[in-house]
C-alpha positions as CSV (number, residue, x, y, z in Angstrom):
1,M,89.8,79.2,118.3
2,K,90.3,81.3,115.5
3,I,93.8,81.8,114.4
4,A,95.8,84.3,111.9
5,L,99.2,84.1,110.5
6,I,100.9,87.5,109.7
7,T,104.4,87.6,108.2
8,G,106.7,90.6,109.3
9,G,104.3,91.0,111.8
10,S,106.5,92.7,114.6
11,R,106.2,96.2,113.7
12,G,104.7,98.9,111.3
13,I,102.0,97.7,109.2
14,G,102.6,93.9,110.8
15,R,102.0,95.3,114.2
16,A,99.1,97.1,113.2
17,I,97.2,94.3,111.7
18,V,98.2,91.8,114.6
19,L,96.5,94.7,116.7
20,K,93.7,94.6,114.5
21,L,93.1,91.2,114.1
22,T,93.5,90.5,118.1
23,E,90.4,93.2,118.1
24,M,88.7,90.3,115.9
25,N,88.9,87.9,118.4
26,Y,92.0,86.2,116.7
27,H,94.9,84.2,118.4
28,V,97.3,86.3,116.3
29,L,100.7,84.0,115.4
30,I,103.2,87.0,115.2
31,N,106.2,85.7,112.3
32,Y,109.7,87.5,112.6
33,C,113.0,86.8,111.6
34,T,115.1,89.6,113.3
35,G,113.8,91.9,116.0
36,E,112.6,89.6,118.3
37,A,112.5,92.3,121.1
38,A,110.1,94.3,118.8
39,A,108.1,91.0,118.6
40,K,107.6,90.4,122.1
41,E,106.8,94.0,122.3
42,T,104.2,93.3,120.1
43,L,102.9,90.2,122.1
44,S,102.8,92.4,124.6
45,L,100.1,94.4,123.4
46,I,98.1,91.7,122.6
47,E,98.3,91.0,126.0
48,Q,97.5,94.3,127.3
49,M,94.1,94.2,125.2
50,G,93.1,90.8,126.5
51,G,94.2,88.6,123.4
52,T,96.2,85.9,122.7
53,G,99.0,85.2,120.4
54,E,102.3,83.6,120.1
55,L,106.0,84.4,118.0
56,M,106.7,82.2,115.2
57,P,110.1,83.3,114.3
58,F,110.9,82.1,110.7
59,D,113.0,83.4,107.8
60,V,110.0,84.5,104.7
61,S,112.7,84.3,102.0
62,S,114.2,80.9,103.1
63,Q,111.7,77.9,101.5
64,E,113.4,75.7,104.1
65,S,112.7,77.7,107.0
66,I,109.3,78.3,106.2
67,E,108.6,74.9,105.5
68,N,110.0,73.7,109.1
69,A,108.5,76.5,110.9
70,L,105.0,75.3,109.7
71,E,105.9,71.9,109.9
72,I,106.5,72.0,113.8
73,W,103.9,74.4,114.4
74,Y,101.6,72.3,112.7
75,K,102.5,68.8,114.6
76,N,102.6,70.9,117.8
77,N,98.7,72.2,116.7
78,A,97.3,69.2,115.2
79,E,93.6,69.9,116.0
80,S,94.1,73.9,115.0
81,H,93.2,75.5,111.5
82,I,95.3,78.7,110.4
83,E,92.2,80.9,109.2
84,V,93.8,84.0,107.9
85,L,97.0,84.6,106.3
86,I,98.4,88.2,105.9
87,N,101.3,87.9,103.7
88,N,102.5,91.1,104.5
89,A,106.4,90.7,105.3
90,G,108.8,93.1,102.7
91,I,111.9,94.6,102.4
92,R,113.4,97.2,99.9
93,Q,116.6,97.5,98.4
94,D,116.4,100.1,96.2
95,A,119.1,101.6,93.2
96,L,118.6,102.0,89.6
97,L,118.4,99.0,87.6
98,M,121.7,99.5,85.8
99,W,123.6,99.5,89.1
100,M,121.5,96.7,90.9
101,K,123.5,93.7,92.3
102,N,122.2,90.0,92.1
103,E,121.9,89.9,95.8
104,E,119.6,93.3,95.8
105,W,117.2,91.4,92.6
106,N,117.2,87.7,94.7
107,D,116.7,89.4,98.2
108,V,113.7,91.0,97.3
109,M,112.2,88.9,95.3
110,N,112.5,86.1,97.5
111,T,111.5,88.0,100.6
112,N,109.1,89.8,98.7
113,M,107.3,87.3,96.4
114,N,108.7,83.8,96.9
115,S,107.6,83.7,100.5
116,V,104.2,84.7,99.7
117,F,104.4,81.1,97.3
118,Y,105.8,78.6,99.9
119,I,103.7,80.3,102.8
120,T,100.3,80.3,101.0
121,R,100.6,76.8,98.9
122,R,101.3,75.0,102.6
123,L,98.1,76.9,104.3
124,I,95.7,76.9,101.1
125,K,95.4,73.3,101.6
126,D,93.8,73.3,105.2
127,M,91.6,76.3,104.0
128,L,90.1,74.1,101.1
129,I,89.6,71.0,103.5
130,K,88.0,73.3,105.8
131,K,86.0,75.1,103.4
132,Y,86.8,78.8,104.5
133,G,90.3,80.9,104.5
134,R,90.8,84.5,104.3
135,I,94.0,85.7,102.3
136,V,95.6,88.9,102.1
137,N,98.6,90.2,100.9
138,V,99.8,93.3,101.4
139,V,101.7,94.7,98.1
140,S,102.5,98.5,97.5
141,L,101.6,101.3,95.0
142,S,104.9,100.7,93.5
143,G,103.1,97.3,92.1
144,I,100.5,99.1,90.1
145,K,102.6,101.9,89.1
146,G,106.0,101.2,89.0
147,L,108.8,103.1,90.6
148,P,112.0,104.6,89.4
149,G,114.8,103.1,91.6
150,Q,112.7,99.9,92.9
151,V,112.9,97.8,89.8
152,N,113.5,94.6,92.0
153,Y,110.7,95.4,94.4
154,S,107.8,96.9,91.8
155,A,108.5,93.4,89.6
156,A,107.9,91.6,93.1
157,K,104.6,93.3,94.2
158,S,103.3,93.4,90.4
159,G,104.0,89.8,90.5
160,V,101.8,89.0,94.3
161,I,99.3,91.3,92.5
162,G,99.1,88.4,89.3
163,M,99.3,85.6,92.1
164,T,96.3,87.5,93.7
165,K,94.2,87.5,91.1
166,A,94.8,84.2,89.6
167,L,94.5,82.5,93.2
168,A,91.1,83.9,93.8
169,Q,90.1,82.1,90.9
170,E,91.2,78.8,91.8
171,V,89.5,78.6,95.5
172,G,86.7,81.1,95.8
173,K,84.0,78.0,95.3
174,K,85.6,76.7,98.3
175,N,84.6,79.8,100.1
176,V,88.7,81.1,100.3
177,T,89.0,84.6,99.7
178,V,92.3,86.5,98.0
179,N,92.9,90.0,98.2
180,A,95.4,92.9,98.4
181,V,96.5,95.7,99.8
182,A,98.2,98.4,97.9
183,P,99.6,100.6,100.9
184,G,101.0,104.0,99.7
185,Y,103.3,106.1,101.4
186,I,102.9,105.2,104.9
187,K,104.6,107.0,107.9
188,T,107.0,103.0,108.7
189,D,110.5,102.3,109.4
190,M,110.6,101.1,105.5
191,T,109.5,104.7,104.8
192,K,112.0,106.7,107.5
193,D,114.7,107.4,104.8
194,L,112.1,109.0,102.2
195,D,111.7,112.7,102.0
196,E,108.5,113.4,103.5
197,N,107.8,116.8,103.2
198,M,108.8,116.3,99.5
199,L,106.2,113.8,99.0
200,K,103.4,115.0,100.6
201,A,103.0,117.7,98.4
202,M,102.4,114.6,95.8
203,I,99.6,113.2,97.6
204,P,95.8,114.9,97.2
205,V,95.0,114.1,101.1
206,G,98.5,116.0,101.7
207,R,100.0,113.6,104.1
208,F,101.4,110.1,104.7
209,G,98.9,107.1,105.9
210,T,99.7,105.4,108.8
211,A,100.1,101.8,109.8
212,T,96.6,101.5,111.3
213,E,94.9,102.5,108.1
214,V,96.2,99.8,106.2
215,A,94.8,97.5,108.8
216,E,91.6,98.8,108.5
217,V,91.1,98.0,105.2
218,V,93.4,94.1,105.7
219,G,90.6,93.5,108.6
220,F,87.3,94.3,106.5
221,L,89.3,91.7,104.1
222,A,89.7,89.2,106.7
223,S,86.5,89.2,107.9
224,D,83.3,87.5,107.3
225,K,81.6,91.2,105.8
226,A,84.3,90.4,102.8
227,S,83.0,87.2,101.9
228,Y,82.0,88.4,98.5
229,V,84.6,89.9,97.7
230,T,87.6,88.3,96.4
231,G,90.7,89.4,93.9
232,E,90.9,92.7,94.3
233,I,93.3,94.8,95.0
234,I,92.4,97.6,97.0
235,S,94.4,100.9,97.3
236,V,95.7,102.8,100.5
237,N,97.2,106.2,99.1
238,G,95.4,109.1,99.7
239,G,94.5,109.3,95.9
240,I,98.2,109.5,94.7
241,Y,97.5,106.7,92.0
242,T,94.1,105.5,91.1
């Protein structure tokens, strides 16, 4: 059984990635922290497609929660191998730096960057032993360009970009690839508070993207077809920044 873990997989871009990997015949582990109803809905969509999956609740901002959940899963699935990891979970807590609170900095760093370190460190060991793995980190336009009001978010996503490039060089010889996808403005719950009419005038293709468009790129990077692609950051942003 081919197994993939998607963090923040219950809705938005995460859900679209879950469904894409289901199409690719993966048994998907759907991570979520809150929003159990949305996670169950995603699992139902998988089953309607004839696929299989399971819910894997844990808090990506907590090292203890991550390590406990993964340890329990491996104990119950001793012969199984998670060969695809999609680090997708993320939050925004926007504020100008001069007004940013410590918790707004720490919460965003823990959820968006530290989680990638803790989860990847645990799963990479098995990928190296099996000599196969695909890691795709969902970063952001903010991590490449930097956006005002998002010093915390931009710093976290930029940090993951650096992690992606460095780790790719460490594990490439073992047939493990590490890449990132950097969405621009995508129609999700995370962007519903943005002024779409104003922002789309800045985007060359004239619209926000869809979660499915991001998932298609993630699916390619998670596939055997991308075996010679590693350490890359691929933008899905409608041309707003290249």
